[in-house]
C-alpha positions in Angstrom: -56.3 68.5 9.5 -59.5 66.6 8.7 -60.2 65.6 12.3 -59.8 69.1 13.7 -62.1 70.4 10.9 -64.8 67.9 11.9 -64.6 69.0 15.5 -64.9 72.7 14.6 -68.0 71.9 12.6 -69.8 70.4 15.6 -72.5 72.7 17.1 -71.2 74.8 20.0 -73.7 73.0 22.3 -73.0 69.5 21.0 -73.5 66.9 23.7 -70.4 65.8 25.5 -70.9 62.2 24.2 -70.8 63.3 20.6 -67.6 65.3 21.1 -65.9 62.4 22.9 -67.1 59.9 20.3 -65.6 62.2 17.6 -62.3 62.4 19.4 -62.1 58.7 20.0 -62.9 58.0 16.4 -60.0 60.3 15.4 -57.6 58.5 17.8 -58.7 55.1 16.5 -58.2 56.1 12.9 -54.8 57.6 13.6 -53.8 54.4 15.5 -54.9 52.2 12.6 -53.0 54.4 10.1 -49.8 54.2 12.3 -50.1 50.5 12.6 -50.6 50.1 8.8 -47.4 52.2 8.2 -45.5 50.1 10.7 -46.6 46.9 9.0 -45.7 48.3 5.6 -42.3 49.4 6.8 -41.6 46.0 8.3 -42.6 44.3 5.0 -40.3 46.6 3.0 -37.4 45.9 5.3 -38.0 42.2 5.2 -38.3 42.3 1.4 -35.1 44.3 1.0 -33.2 42.1 3.4 -34.3 39.0 1.5 -33.1 40.6 -1.8 -29.7 41.6 -0.4 -29.3 38.2 1.2 -30.1 36.6 -2.2 -27.6 38.9 -4.0 -24.8 38.0 -1.6 -25.6 34.3 -1.7 -25.6 34.4 -5.5 -22.3 36.2 -5.6 -20.8 33.8 -3.1 -21.8 30.8 -5.2 -20.8 32.4 -8.5 -24.4 32.5 -9.8 -25.7 35.4 -11.9 -27.1 38.5 -10.0 -30.5 39.4 -11.2 -30.6 43.1 -12.2 -34.4 43.0 -11.5 -33.7 42.1 -7.9 -31.4 45.1 -7.5 -34.0 47.4 -9.0 -36.7 45.9 -6.7 -34.5 46.4 -3.6 -33.8 50.0 -4.7 -37.5 50.7 -5.0 -38.2 49.3 -1.5 -35.5 51.5 0.1 -36.6 54.6 -1.7 -40.3 54.1 -1.0 -39.7 53.4 2.7 -37.3 56.2 3.4 -39.4 58.7 1.5 -42.4 57.8 3.5 -41.1 57.2 7.1 -37.6 58.8 7.1 -34.1 57.5 7.8 -34.7 57.1 11.6 -37.7 54.8 11.3 -35.9 52.9 8.5 -32.8 52.3 10.6 -34.9 51.4 13.7 -36.6 48.6 11.7 -33.4 47.4 10.1 -31.6 47.3 13.5 -34.3 45.1 14.9 -32.7 42.2 13.1 -29.2 40.8 13.6 -28.3 40.4 9.9 -24.6 41.4 9.8 -23.3 42.7 6.5 -26.9 42.9 5.2 -27.8 45.2 8.0 -24.9 47.5 7.1 -25.8 47.4 3.4 -29.4 48.4 4.1 -28.2 51.2 6.4 -25.9 52.6 3.8 -28.7 52.4 1.2 -31.0 54.3 3.6 -28.5 57.0 4.2 -27.9 57.3 0.4 -31.6 57.6 -0.3 -31.9 60.3 2.4 -28.9 62.3 1.3 -29.6 62.0 -2.4 -33.1 63.3 -1.9 -31.9 66.1 0.3 -29.4 67.4 -2.3 -32.1 67.2 -5.0 -30.9 64.3 -7.2 -33.4 63.5 -10.0 -35.1 60.1 -9.9 -32.6 58.5 -12.2 -29.6 59.6 -10.3 -31.2 58.9 -7.0 -32.0 55.3 -8.0 -28.4 54.9 -9.3 -27.0 56.1 -6.0 -29.2 53.6 -4.0 -28.3 50.8 -6.4 -24.6 51.6 -5.8 -25.1 51.5 -2.1 -26.9 48.2 -2.2 -24.0 46.7 -4.2 -21.0 48.5 -2.7 -20.0 45.6 -0.4 -21.0 42.7 -2.7 -17.3 41.6 -2.7 -17.7 40.7 1.0 -19.7 37.7 -0.2 -16.4 36.1 -1.0 -14.7 37.0 2.4 -14.8 34.2 5.0 -17.5 34.8 7.5 -15.2 34.4 10.5 -13.3 37.5 9.3 -16.5 39.5 8.6 -17.9 38.7 12.0 -14.6 38.8 14.0 -15.4 40.5 17.3 -12.2 42.6 17.4 -9.4 44.0 15.3 -8.2 42.0 12.2 -4.6 40.8 12.1 -2.5 41.9 9.1 -3.3 38.9 7.0 -7.0 39.2 7.7 -6.9 42.9 6.9 -5.1 42.2 3.6 -7.9 39.8 2.7 -10.6 42.1 3.8 -9.1 44.9 1.7 -9.6 42.8 -1.4 -13.4 43.0 -1.2 -13.7 46.2 -3.4 -11.8 44.5 -6.3 -13.6 41.2 -5.8 -16.9 43.0 -6.0 -16.1 45.1 -8.9 -14.7 42.2 -10.9 -17.8 40.2 -10.1 -20.0 42.9 -11.5 -17.8 43.4 -14.6 -18.2 39.7 -15.3 -22.0 40.0 -15.1 -21.9 42.4 -18.0 -25.1 44.4 -17.2 -24.1 46.9 -14.4 -23.3 50.5 -15.2 -19.7 51.6 -15.1 -20.6 54.2 -12.4 -21.9 51.5 -10.1 -18.8 49.4 -10.6 -16.7 52.5 -9.9 -18.4 52.8 -6.5 -17.9 49.1 -5.7 -14.2 49.3 -6.5 -13.4 52.6 -5.0 -15.6 53.3 -1.9 -12.5 52.9 0.3 -10.4 55.4 -1.5 -9.4 58.7 0.2 -9.1 62.1 -1.2 -5.5 62.3 0.0 -4.6 59.1 -2.0 -4.1 56.9 1.1 -7.1 54.7 0.5 -7.4 51.3 -1.4 -7.3 49.5 -3.7 -5.9 51.9 -6.2 -4.7 54.9 -4.1 -6.9 57.3 -6.1 -6.8 61.0 -5.0 -8.7 64.2 -5.5 -10.6 64.6 -8.8 -9.9 60.9 -9.7 -12.6 60.0 -7.2 -16.1 60.6 -8.6 -18.9 62.4 -6.8 -21.0 59.2 -6.7 -18.1 57.4 -5.0 -17.6 60.3 -2.6 -21.3 60.2 -1.6 -21.4 56.5 -1.0 -18.2 56.6 1.0 -19.7 59.2 3.3 -22.8 57.1 3.8 -20.6 54.0 4.3 -18.4 55.6 7.0 -21.3 57.2 8.8 -23.3 54.0 8.8 -20.3 52.0 10.1 -19.7 54.4 13.0 -23.3 54.6 14.1 -24.2 50.9 13.8 -24.7 48.7 16.8 -22.0 46.1 17.1 -21.5 43.4 19.7 -17.9 44.4 20.4 -18.2 48.2 20.6 -20.5 51.1 21.4 -22.1 52.8 18.5 -21.3 56.5 18.0 -24.1 59.1 18.2 -24.8 60.8 14.9 -23.1 64.0 16.3 -20.0 62.1 17.5 -19.8 60.2 14.2 -19.9 63.4 12.2 -17.3 65.0 14.4 -15.0 62.0 13.8 -15.6 62.2 10.1 -14.9 66.0 9.9 -11.7 65.4 11.9 -10.5 62.7 9.5 -8.4 65.0 7.4 -7.8 63.9 3.9 -10.4 61.2 3.8 -13.8 62.6 2.9 -15.2 65.4 0.8 -15.9 68.1 3.4 -18.4 70.1 1.2 -20.5 67.0 0.7 -20.1 66.1 4.4 -21.4 69.5 5.5 -24.5 69.0 3.2 -24.9 65.4 4.6 -24.8 66.4 8.3 -28.2 68.2 8.8 -30.4 65.4 7.5 -28.6 62.8 9.6 -28.8 64.9 12.8 -32.4 65.6 12.3 -33.5 62.3 11.0 -31.8 59.7 13.2 -33.5 60.5 16.5 -36.1 57.8 15.9 -33.4 55.1 15.5 -31.8 55.8 18.9 
């Protein structure tokens, strides 16, 4: 540590004023650095939120999604999470009431954290985060009163909500420039290993690893997010619920996912 080294280099009989001045200078420098990091994080979250909002607005209006925007959003998430960690990322995201965008940014942050933890290379890590940013793009075509309903959906509302994976995937297919793996995530992130998910009832090996990872991040994010109509679960409680959901999630991946979430989310509490 540079500051400690400077102190050690002071003469043993250095005047008290010099020692104190050195200490205060170290504190001031650390404070400036921390404030600069906070500002940079806020700017990255603001930038990523604006990109996600624009993607959803474009999708809702039938306009073309810009691949460059998705790439920029991916870079913002990866840069922020690698620098400050998932806890600080979520704490900043949760400072804003931005509904489905907040969830999207949470899932992307969890994906960035998990992908780095399991050692994905840069290409695969970026693909994972892009998938997370786009996984709920189909909700752009779901009425806002259903998305924001403060309570359980009725059967008709649920049927409409469960169309969002197909809506999103078809939207990306029509765009013509998104990878098949990302479209697979968008269409199948609500599938279950036991075949009881939707929209296609896929089971077991029919569900790709990329889909399995995003699904874990999606479920964990949903359980731990702050909602006006329910208490958020603690990371430990959310993970316990997920482990207990027999047949839904890949338990090997979930066991690998748990440590980084338990260690990293304390700052978001």
